[in-house]
N, C-alpha and C positions, 0 to 999 in steps of 0.2 A: 952440635952435629946431628943429634937425633931429630931436631927440628928441620934441618936441611934435608935429611933423608926422607922425612915425612912429606915435606913440600914437593920433593922430586917425585915421590911415589904418587902423590895426588895428581900432579901434572901429567904423569904417564897414564894414570887411570882415566883422566879426563880426555886425553888425546885418543886413547883406545876406544873410549865411549863414542867420541865423535866419528872416528874412523869406521866404527861398526854401524853407524846410523844408516838405515836403509835408504837407497836412492829414491828420490822423488821424481814425479813425471816431468817436472820442468828441467830435468837433466837429460831427457830424451831428445832425439832428433827425428823429425818427420819429413818425408818427401811427399808433397801433395800435388794433386792435379787441379788446374784452374778451370772453372766452368765444367766440372766433371760430367755433367749431363749432356754435353754436346756430342752427338755421334761422330764417328769417323766419317770423313768426306771421301766418297768414291768419285771417280771422274764425272759421272752423271750429276751427282749432288753438287760437285764443284761448279759445273757449268750453270746449273740452276741458281745456285747462290750468287754467282757473279751477275747473272741476268737480273735478279731481283734486287740485289744490294748495290750494284755498281761499284764505285771506288771504295765504298765502306767494306766490301768483301775482303779486301787485302788484310785487314787487321784480325779477321776471324777465320782465316783459312787453316784451321787446325781442328782436331776432333779426338775423341777418345773411344776405346773399346767399352763394352758393357761394364757397369759398375763393379760387378763381382770380378771381372777379368782385371780391372785396375788394382783391386785389392790383392789378387793373385800375383801381380807384378811387384808388389811391395809398397804400393801407395797406401799411406796411412792418414792422409788428410784429404777430404773431399769438399767440394763447394757446390751448392745448389741455389738457384735463383728463382724463388717463388714470387708469383703475383697473386694478390688477394682475389678471390672469386667466391664471395659468400653465397651467392645464389646459384652459381654454376652457369656455364655456357658462354662466358665472355671470350674465351679463347678456343672455341670449338670449331670455328669456321674451316681451318685447314684440314679437318678430319671428316668433312662432310661425306666423302666417298668411302670412309671406313666406319661402318656402323658400330663396331665394338669400341673403337677409340672415341668416336663421337659421343657414345653413351657415357663413357667415363668423363669426358671433358664437360659434359652437361651437368655432372654432379657437383654439389657445393664443395668447396675446399680449394686450397692454394694449388695453383698450377705452375709447373716449372718450365721455363723457356727463356731464351735470351732477349727476344724482342717480338712483340706481337706482329703478325702479318709477314714481316720481312725475314725473321730468323726464329722460327718456332720449332725447329727440329729438336727432339729431346729423347734421351734414353729412358726417361721415366716421366709420365705425364703429370702426375700429382706429386706434391711433396711427400705425401704419405707413401707413395709407391717408391720414391727414392729411398726413404728411410727403410722400407721393407726389404729392398735389395741389400742394403748394408746389414740389416738384422739377420737375414737368411745366411749370409756369408759368415757373420760373426758367430752364429750358433754352430756352424759347421767347423769353426776354428776357435774353440773356446779359450785357448791360451794366448790369443793374439795380443800384441801390444795395443794400447788404447788408440782408437780411431778418433780423429778430430774432424768435426763436420761444421763448416761455415754455412750459415743460412743467410744468403744475401738478398734480403727483401727488396723488391722493386716497386716504386710508386711515382717516380719522377715523370713529368709530362714529356711527350715527344714533340709537341708544338708543330705538328704537321697533320694535314687532313688525312693523309694516307694511313696513319696509325692512331687508333683511339687512345686517349690518355687513360692510364690505369687508375683504378680506385685507390684511395688512401687506405692504409692498414688501420683497422680499428682494434680496440681491446679484445673484442670477440675473435677477430682474425688471429691475433697474437696468442690468445689462449688456445686457439686451434692448433698452432704450431706445437705448443707444449703437449697438448693431448695426442697429437699424431706421434710425437717422439716417444711418449710413455707407452702408447699402444704398440708401437713397433718394437721397442727394445725392452720394455719392462723397466719400472723405476729402479730396480736394483742393479741394472746394467748401465745406468746413466750416471756419469760424474757430474752432479748438479752443484750449483752455488751453495746450497744448504750443506752438502757433504763436505765442502772445503772450508766454509766459514766456521762451522762448529759452534763453539761457545763464545767466539770472539765477537766484538761489537760490530765490526764491519768485515766485508769480504776482503777489502784491500789490506786491512790489518793482518788478517790470517795469511794471505798470500805472501806478504813481505816478511812474515815471520817463519817462512818455511813450511806452510801448511798444506801444500799440495799433497794428494795421495801418493803412496809409495808406488814404485813401478810394479811390484808384485801384486799389490792390492788393486791396481787398475787393469790388470790383464782381463781381456774379454769384454771391456767396457768401451763406451763412447763418451766423448765430451763435445757438446754442441755450443756453437757461438752465434749469436745474432749479429750479423754484419749489416748494419742499416744506417740510414741517415740520422742526424741528431733528433729529429722529431719522433721517429719510431723508437729510437733507443730510450728517449725520455718516457714515451708512453709505456714501454715494456717494464720500466722500473717503478712507474707510478703505483703507489700502494703496495710496493714490494721492496722495501728498503734493503739494500745489499742483495737484491734479487731473491729475497725470501719467497719460497714456494715456486719459483720459476725453474724450468728445466734447462734453460740455456744461460750461458754467460753472455756478456755484451761488450761493446766497445765504449769505454768511458775514459775521461782524462785521468792521468795517473794520480791526481790528488783526491779523486772522488771515492766515495765509499764502495762503489761497485767495481772499481778498477781491478782487473785481473788478467785480461787478454788484450793484446794490441795487434792491429793489422796495418802494417807500414808497407805500402805498395812497392816503393823503390828504395832499396837500402843504400844506394850510393850517396845521396846527400845526408843520410841519417844514420850512418854507421855508429857514430858515437852515442846517439840517443838510444839506439837499439841495445848497444852494450850496457848502457846505464840501466835500462829497463830490465834486461835479463839479470843483471847483478842484483837488482832489488827483489827478484823472485817472480817477476811477471812472465807470462808466455807471450812470445812475439811471432807473428807470421809475416813473411815477406815474400817477394816474387823474384825469380831469377831471369824472367823474360816477360815480355808483354807485346801484344799486337803483332806477333810474328817478327818483330824488328830484329831482335838478337839472333833469332834463327836464320833469317835471311842473310845477316852479316857474319854469321858464325862468331858472335861476340859473347865471350864468357866473362866479361868484366863485371857484369851485374851479379852473376853467380858468385864470383870471387868476393865481391863486396858483401853479399849475403852471408857467405861462410865466415868472413872476418868479423862480421857484426855479432855472431853468436846466436842469431835468431834460431829458435828451436824448430820452426816450420818454414820450409822453403817450397813454394808452389811453382809449378811449371806446366807448360803444354807439351814438353819434350822429354819426359822421363824415359828411361830405358824400356823399350818395348812399346812405346806410344806409336800410334800411326804417323806416317810421314807423307801426307798427301802431296806436298810440293817437292818431294824427293830432295830435301835439303841436307839430309844426313847430319842433322844437328842433334846433340844429345846433352841433356843436363843430368849430371851424375855427381852429386856432392861427394867430397872425399870420404865421408862417413857412411854413405849409402851402401847397403849390402854387406856391411861388416858383421 
């Protein structure tokens, strides 16, 4: 009898210990903005965009308020698209009539824009400027939930004489992203791979063993993710096993040592995969809409799929308070947002 009582007592104690374990950040939910740097489109900007882009304008007829205004609205995941510009000036042409902006664009460092020549409007010219906007807001709101920033590096050729092909990202360029992040936020306010991996052999091992930071410990911090093609992702981890010494996480296959974060664009065909990844402890970002399609059709099925999948991060162009340049009156508001 005493043995039975002892066994029950130990079971209760174990259950209480588990129940008292602090929540980790992979239990959080983030609503994010897609292409967070693209400005709101006023009627004049819309006309110009359609003249320049033609039919391609349809898919990008959305925009956002300033970065800090997005954060004020409750957005906690942002996305910036940098192009490498090691010597400066590659993307300065649209700013020829603005001496101040032209001078900035001629400086070395990654520049943020959607596409050279045809779609270069941006809320922050350099990646460092985008980081600085977030860092300023973060310092003014020190207890905020962690902010996730996807850095979607661009280098794919456009294969048209109208748009020059961008340079490939080099190790020096990638090191520049790390340096810009640390300069903007300070190393102590970045949740980096080293912080998560700890003493474990690999980042994947630690993540799948419940090793993400606690929610309380992550307050006031940012977590950055390199969202790149396989060539750039491989270059980023070269010489940095499990991303040792890097400031950003990356996108790697779930069996690889660096696996921690996933970016699954459309949840509808991959609900079960997302569920499985989340159950293993990974962070997953997905999208509730794309190319204005869902908004034009008032279609919430993609959002519903995203919610069912359990993906921690849902990104949209139509969060509550977002501009509505087409007057579509479409809003993406997950059931957990604003609670």
